[in-house]
C-alpha positions as CSV (number, residue, x, y, z in Angstrom):
1,M,118.5,86.1,139.1
2,T,117.7,82.6,137.9
3,E,114.2,83.0,138.3
4,R,111.4,84.4,135.9
5,V,111.6,88.2,135.6
6,R,108.7,89.6,136.2
7,I,107.7,92.7,133.9
8,A,105.1,95.0,135.1
9,Q,103.3,95.9,132.1
10,L,101.5,99.3,132.1
11,A,99.1,99.5,129.0
12,C,95.9,101.2,127.0
13,G,94.0,99.4,124.4
14,S,96.7,96.5,124.1
15,E,93.5,94.3,125.0
16,Y,91.1,95.4,122.6
17,S,93.7,95.5,119.3
18,G,95.0,91.8,119.5
19,V,98.4,93.3,120.8
20,Q,98.4,91.8,123.9
21,N,99.0,88.1,123.4
22,E,102.0,88.9,121.5
23,I,103.4,91.1,124.1
24,A,103.1,88.0,126.6
25,D,104.3,85.8,123.7
26,A,107.5,87.8,123.7
27,A,107.9,87.9,126.9
28,E,107.9,83.7,127.2
29,A,110.1,83.9,124.3
30,V,113.0,85.5,127.1
31,D,111.6,83.1,130.0
32,A,109.8,86.4,131.6
33,E,105.9,86.9,132.3
34,V,104.0,90.2,131.9
35,F,101.7,91.2,135.0
36,F,99.2,93.8,135.3
37,P,99.8,95.3,138.5
38,D,96.7,94.8,141.0
39,I,96.0,98.4,142.8
40,S,92.6,99.7,144.0
41,L,90.6,103.0,143.4
42,A,92.5,105.0,145.7
43,D,95.9,104.4,144.1
44,I,94.5,105.4,141.2
45,E,92.8,108.4,142.4
46,A,96.3,109.2,144.5
47,G,98.2,108.9,141.0
48,V,96.1,111.1,138.7
49,K,96.1,113.9,141.3
50,E,99.9,113.8,141.9
51,F,100.6,113.6,138.4
52,G,98.3,116.5,137.1
53,L,97.3,115.2,133.8
54,D,93.9,115.6,132.9
55,V,93.5,112.6,131.2
56,R,90.0,111.5,129.6
57,S,91.1,107.3,129.2
58,G,90.2,105.4,132.2
59,D,92.7,103.0,130.7
60,L,95.3,105.9,131.3
61,K,94.4,106.6,134.5
62,L,94.7,102.8,135.3
63,A,98.4,102.9,134.2
64,I,99.0,106.1,136.2
65,G,98.2,104.6,139.5
66,R,99.7,101.7,138.3
67,A,103.2,103.5,138.3
68,K,102.8,105.8,141.4
69,A,102.1,102.3,142.9
70,L,105.8,100.7,141.5
71,V,107.3,103.7,142.3
72,D,106.4,103.6,145.7
73,G,107.4,99.9,145.9
74,R,103.9,98.7,146.9
75,V,104.2,96.3,143.6
76,E,107.1,94.4,143.1
77,A,108.6,93.6,139.6
78,D,111.9,93.6,138.0
79,A,111.2,96.0,134.9
80,V,108.4,98.0,133.7
81,F,106.7,97.8,130.1
82,I,104.6,101.1,129.0
83,A,102.8,99.9,125.8
84,T,99.7,102.5,124.0
85,C,98.5,102.9,120.7
86,F,100.4,104.8,118.4
87,R,97.2,106.7,117.1
88,C,96.1,108.5,120.6
89,A,97.9,111.5,120.9
90,E,96.6,111.2,124.7
91,A,98.1,107.9,124.9
92,A,102.0,109.1,123.7
93,I,101.8,112.0,126.0
94,V,101.1,110.0,129.2
95,R,103.3,107.1,128.0
96,N,106.2,109.5,128.0
97,E,105.4,111.0,131.2
98,L,105.3,107.9,133.0
99,R,108.6,106.1,131.3
100,R,110.2,109.5,132.5
101,Y,108.6,108.9,136.0
102,I,109.6,105.4,136.5
103,H,112.8,105.7,135.9
104,E,113.5,109.2,137.9
105,H,112.1,107.5,140.7
106,S,113.1,103.8,140.8
107,S,116.1,101.7,139.3
108,L,113.6,99.6,137.3
109,P,114.3,99.6,133.8
110,V,111.7,100.5,131.5
111,V,110.7,101.0,128.0
112,S,107.5,102.6,126.1
113,Y,106.9,101.2,122.7
114,S,103.5,102.8,120.6
115,F,101.9,100.1,119.2
116,T,99.8,99.2,116.2
117,E,97.4,96.1,115.1
118,R,100.0,94.6,113.6
119,T,102.8,94.7,115.9
120,T,104.1,90.9,116.5
121,A,106.1,89.5,119.2
122,G,108.7,89.0,116.5
123,T,109.1,93.1,116.5
124,L,109.0,93.0,120.6
125,L,111.6,90.4,120.8
126,T,114.6,92.5,121.4
127,R,112.7,95.0,123.5
128,M,112.1,91.8,126.2
129,E,115.7,91.0,125.7
130,A,116.8,94.2,127.0
131,L,114.6,94.6,129.5
132,T,115.4,90.9,131.1
133,T,119.0,91.2,130.1
134,I,119.1,94.3,132.6
135,A,117.3,92.5,135.5
136,R,119.3,90.0,135.3
137,R,122.8,90.7,134.4
138,R,123.4,93.8,136.0
139,A,126.7,92.6,137.2
140,L,127.5,92.3,133.5
141,L,126.8,95.1,132.2
142,A,128.3,97.0,134.8
143,R,131.9,95.6,133.6
144,E,134.9,98.4,132.7
145,E,137.1,96.8,131.6
146,Q,137.7,93.3,128.6
147,T,140.2,90.8,129.9
148,G,141.7,87.8,128.3
149,L,141.3,87.5,124.8
150,T,138.0,87.2,123.1
151,M,135.9,88.1,120.0
152,G,132.7,90.0,119.5
153,V,130.5,89.2,116.1
154,D,128.0,91.9,115.5
155,S,125.5,90.6,112.4
156,G,123.9,93.1,111.0
157,S,121.2,93.9,108.6
158,S,123.5,95.4,106.5
159,T,127.0,94.4,107.7
160,T,128.8,91.9,109.1
161,K,131.8,93.0,112.0
162,A,134.1,91.2,113.8
163,V,136.4,92.1,116.8
164,V,139.2,90.7,118.4
165,M,140.1,92.5,121.8
166,R,143.1,91.5,124.4
167,D,143.2,92.8,127.7
168,N,140.7,96.1,127.3
169,R,142.7,96.5,123.5
170,I,141.2,96.2,119.8
171,I,144.2,94.1,118.4
172,G,141.9,92.8,115.2
173,T,139.0,93.9,113.2
174,G,137.1,92.4,110.2
175,W,134.1,94.0,107.9
176,R,132.1,92.7,105.1
177,P,128.9,93.0,103.6
178,T,125.8,90.8,105.2
179,T,125.1,88.2,102.1
180,E,124.9,84.9,103.4
181,V,124.7,85.1,107.2
182,I,127.0,82.4,107.9
183,G,129.2,83.1,104.9
184,S,129.9,86.9,105.8
185,A,130.2,86.1,109.9
186,D,132.9,83.4,109.0
187,E,134.9,86.1,106.3
188,T,134.8,88.7,109.1
189,V,136.0,86.7,111.9
190,R,139.1,85.2,109.2
191,L,140.0,88.9,108.8
192,A,139.7,90.0,112.8
193,L,141.6,86.9,113.3
194,S,144.4,87.1,110.7
195,E,144.8,91.2,111.5
196,A,145.2,90.0,115.3
197,G,147.6,87.5,114.4
198,V,145.9,85.2,116.6
199,A,144.3,81.2,115.5
200,R,140.8,80.5,116.5
201,E,141.6,78.4,119.0
202,D,143.4,80.9,121.1
203,I,139.9,82.9,121.9
204,M,139.1,82.1,125.0
205,A,135.3,83.7,124.8
206,V,133.2,84.8,121.7
207,G,130.2,87.1,122.0
208,T,127.7,87.6,118.9
209,T,125.0,90.5,118.7
210,G,123.0,92.0,115.6
211,Y,120.1,90.6,113.5
212,G,122.1,87.1,113.0
213,R,123.2,86.6,116.6
214,F,121.7,83.6,117.2
215,L,122.6,81.9,114.0
216,V,125.8,82.5,114.4
217,G,126.0,82.2,118.3
218,K,125.1,78.6,117.3
219,H,127.7,78.4,114.7
220,L,130.6,79.8,116.6
221,G,129.6,78.1,119.8
222,A,129.4,81.6,121.5
223,D,129.5,81.9,125.0
224,L,127.1,85.5,125.0
225,I,124.2,85.9,122.8
226,Q,122.9,89.1,123.5
227,E,120.9,91.9,121.8
228,E,121.8,95.0,120.5
229,L,120.5,97.7,123.1
230,T,122.4,96.9,126.3
231,V,125.5,95.4,124.3
232,N,126.1,98.6,122.3
233,S,125.6,100.6,125.3
234,K,128.4,99.2,126.8
235,G,130.8,99.2,123.5
236,A,129.8,102.8,123.1
237,V,130.6,104.2,126.5
238,Y,134.0,102.0,126.2
239,L,134.8,103.5,123.2
240,A,134.0,106.8,124.4
241,D,136.1,106.2,128.0
242,H,132.6,107.3,129.8
243,Q,132.0,104.6,131.5
244,H,131.1,106.6,134.6
245,G,127.8,108.9,134.8
246,A,125.3,109.8,131.9
247,S,125.2,109.7,128.4
248,T,123.1,109.2,125.0
249,V,124.0,106.5,122.8
250,I,122.7,106.9,119.0
251,D,122.9,104.1,116.7
252,I,121.2,104.9,113.3
253,G,121.2,101.5,111.5
254,G,120.3,100.0,108.1
255,M,117.3,99.1,108.9
256,D,116.0,100.2,112.4
257,N,117.5,103.3,114.4
258,K,118.5,102.5,118.3
259,A,118.8,105.7,121.4
260,I,119.6,104.7,124.8
261,S,119.6,106.8,127.6
262,V,122.9,105.1,129.3
263,Q,124.0,105.4,133.0
264,D,127.0,104.2,134.4
265,G,127.5,101.4,131.3
266,I,123.7,100.2,131.8
267,P,121.0,101.3,129.8
268,G,118.2,103.3,131.3
269,T,115.5,104.0,129.2
270,F,115.6,103.0,125.2
271,T,114.0,103.7,121.9
272,M,114.1,100.5,119.2
273,G,112.3,101.2,115.7
274,G,111.6,103.8,112.9
275,I,108.2,104.3,111.3
276,C,110.1,104.0,107.8
277,A,113.5,103.2,106.3
278,G,113.6,106.6,105.1
279,A,114.7,107.7,108.4
280,S,117.6,105.4,108.5
281,G,121.0,104.5,106.8
282,R,119.3,102.8,104.1
283,F,117.6,106.2,103.1
284,L,121.5,107.6,103.1
285,E,122.8,104.8,100.7
286,M,119.9,105.5,98.1
287,T,121.0,109.0,98.0
288,A,124.1,108.0,97.6
289,K,123.1,105.8,94.6
290,R,121.0,108.6,93.2
291,L,124.0,111.2,93.3
292,G,126.4,108.4,91.4
293,I,129.2,108.4,94.3
294,D,130.4,106.2,97.1
295,I,128.1,106.4,100.4
296,T,132.0,107.4,102.1
297,E,132.1,110.6,99.9
298,L,128.0,111.7,101.1
299,G,129.3,112.6,104.8
300,P,132.0,115.4,103.1
301,L,129.7,116.4,100.3
302,A,126.7,117.1,102.8
303,L,129.2,119.2,104.8
304,K,129.7,121.8,101.7
305,G,126.0,121.8,101.2
306,I,123.3,124.1,103.0
307,S,120.1,121.9,103.4
308,K,117.6,124.4,103.5
309,N,118.0,125.1,99.7
310,V,116.2,121.5,99.3
311,S,112.7,120.5,100.3
312,M,113.0,117.1,101.7
313,N,111.0,114.1,102.5
314,S,112.1,111.3,103.8
315,Y,109.3,110.2,106.3
316,C,108.4,107.5,103.7
317,I,111.4,105.9,101.7
318,V,109.4,106.0,98.4
319,F,108.6,110.1,99.1
320,G,112.3,110.7,99.6
321,T,113.5,109.4,96.4
322,Q,110.9,111.2,94.8
323,S,112.2,114.1,96.6
324,L,115.7,113.5,95.4
325,V,114.9,113.4,91.9
326,N,112.8,116.9,91.7
327,A,115.4,118.3,93.3
328,L,118.3,117.1,91.1
329,A,115.6,117.7,88.1
330,S,115.2,121.5,89.1
331,G,118.6,122.0,89.4
332,S,119.8,121.7,93.1
333,T,123.1,121.0,93.7
334,P,124.2,117.4,94.4
335,A,126.2,119.0,97.8
336,D,122.6,120.7,99.0
337,V,120.9,117.3,98.1
338,A,123.4,115.8,100.1
339,A,123.0,117.9,103.4
340,A,119.2,118.0,102.7
341,A,119.0,113.8,103.2
342,C,121.5,114.1,106.3
343,H,119.2,116.9,107.7
344,S,115.9,114.7,106.9
345,V,117.1,111.5,108.3
346,A,118.3,113.3,111.7
347,E,115.2,115.0,111.7
348,Q,113.0,112.1,111.5
349,V,115.1,110.6,114.5
350,F,114.9,113.5,116.2
351,E,110.8,113.5,115.9
352,Q,110.1,109.9,116.0
353,Q,112.5,108.7,118.6
354,L,114.4,111.1,120.8
355,Q,111.2,112.7,122.2
356,E,111.5,109.0,124.0
357,I,114.3,109.7,126.1
358,D,115.9,112.1,128.0
359,I,118.9,113.3,126.4
360,R,121.5,113.5,128.3
361,E,125.4,114.9,127.4
362,P,127.5,113.3,126.1
363,V,125.7,112.2,123.0
364,I,127.9,109.6,122.0
365,M,126.9,108.4,117.9
366,V,127.7,105.2,116.7
367,G,127.3,102.5,113.9
368,G,128.7,102.7,110.5
369,T,126.4,106.2,109.8
370,S,128.5,108.0,112.2
371,L,131.1,108.1,109.8
372,I,129.1,110.2,107.3
373,E,130.1,113.5,108.9
374,G,127.3,115.4,107.5
375,L,124.5,113.4,109.1
376,V,126.5,114.0,112.3
377,K,126.9,117.9,111.8
378,A,123.0,117.4,111.3
379,L,122.2,115.9,114.7
380,G,124.2,117.7,116.6
381,D,123.1,121.2,115.0
382,L,119.4,120.0,116.2
383,L,120.2,118.9,119.7
384,Q,122.2,121.6,120.2
385,T,125.4,119.7,121.0
386,E,128.6,118.6,120.0
387,I,128.1,114.8,118.5
388,V,130.7,112.2,120.1
389,V,132.0,109.8,117.9
390,P,134.3,107.6,119.0
391,P,137.1,105.6,117.6
392,H,136.4,102.2,116.2
393,S,132.5,103.4,116.1
394,Q,131.5,101.6,113.5
395,Y,132.3,98.0,115.3
396,I,130.2,98.8,118.3
397,G,128.3,95.9,118.5
398,A,131.5,93.8,117.9
399,V,133.4,95.4,120.5
400,G,130.4,95.2,123.1
401,S,130.0,91.5,122.5
402,A,134.0,91.2,123.1
403,L,134.0,93.4,126.0
404,L,130.9,91.1,127.8
405,A,131.9,88.1,126.3
406,S,135.0,88.1,129.1
407,G,132.8,87.5,132.0
408,F,132.3,84.2,130.4
409,I,136.2,83.2,130.8
410,K,136.7,80.6,133.3
411,G,137.8,82.0,136.5
412,E,136.1,85.8,135.9
């Protein structure tokens, strides 16, 4: 698909809040266009009757009617974007039901989002990019094996990772904290190439992802520059050896979190974000610092503690830090504090994001925080399932990039 991707928008309140122009600008940035499906009053009545939701808002009723028209094939679209105001409880219920309905009854990629008056095109860009990627590159995303000699670089907010792969096997890795974006990328690439025993000129294709993907991609002359949602999905199911069937991928990052429902290696529904850094890996880094330990020691320490012994509020990183100070001052053990911090982050991710997707086993946890055993256990306890942490899980974005980049090798 080379023409512009047409994204059907189902929304309530976006025109009145000033967000609609931001949505349109984000779509334009990825060569897509958003449109509102044109339907009749009869379509709206039929949709509301089928859903059985007694909604008061006329805009929500319109969104329901439009969803039914999309599923019935009476409106053509390549993807669906559902947007409602985060302040409205009724809209949250409808948004979730529409997302599930479209996902279960069509092959359209769909993402739902709760906006505020401060939502910008920049905050929406990754979501729009993922929607258009799924619509345009299903064949690439369905790729199951890496061929040739390729490299992937993940320029993240906290760390930069690089991976070199040869014929479906990881042969070199590199990791460094993200300080200066280009410099960190160059250092991780040097490390990965050195471990792999190959030269830069031997690499047949390069893929980049993460926050610095465009800058690093241009610097490295990347063949593929891709957002994290589709790349992480591919990398996760590859590393977990679960390329077929359904799965759920969870990545609790340094700045934001990703929860993705995956089918045969292709994202179905996904959510990205997090209301505050208190529900991200950043809060766990602060917890380790407060306890006077390295972040690598936090997980084993948390496994020795009992989370319910400490009242922890990580909804806001400021209040979360206050909870840490109060708990330690009142005599709580470091192990209990570590366990409470892990449980609090897991709980916030569960409440803020995992309600927005269909959780299907296996649940695959990736990213640097997947190495924090206490967090993995806390999330597994909440979901009542055993969490899969595959080998090289911290290199997820770089692996997915290297795998997908092999599709750009000449002759492939």
